[in-house]
C-alpha positions, 0 to 999 in steps of 0.5 A: 405203732397202733396209734399211727395205724389208727390215724392212717385208717381214719385219714383214709375214710375222710372224703375230699370235702371233709376236714381231718375230723370228718366234718364237711367243709363249706370252704373247700366246696366254695373254693372248688366251685369257684375254681371250676367257674374260673376254668370255665370262663378261661375256656370261654376266653381261649375258645374266643367266645368270651367278652372283653371282661373274661380275664377279670372274671377269671381273676375274680373267681381265682381270688374267690377260690384261694383268697379265703383259704389264705385268710383262714389258714392261720386260725385253723386248729393245729393237728396233734403231733404223732407220738414217737 
């Protein structure tokens, strides 16, 4: 029971751009910035201020935001199972 409480307390102290072990993740930061750029270009397109290439930019930034994480996922460390 103590290990579950300790794990929950540790998880509460980890920030949004940090891995479970507390290390900062440049992959999460890059994905977040790419997502923000895609949203910005999409808003420009909706407001009529974008060019004809706006959908290409949005798709490119969405691919940059989520593509590397899909490739990285199988190689991440698996979390240890909690004792029952």
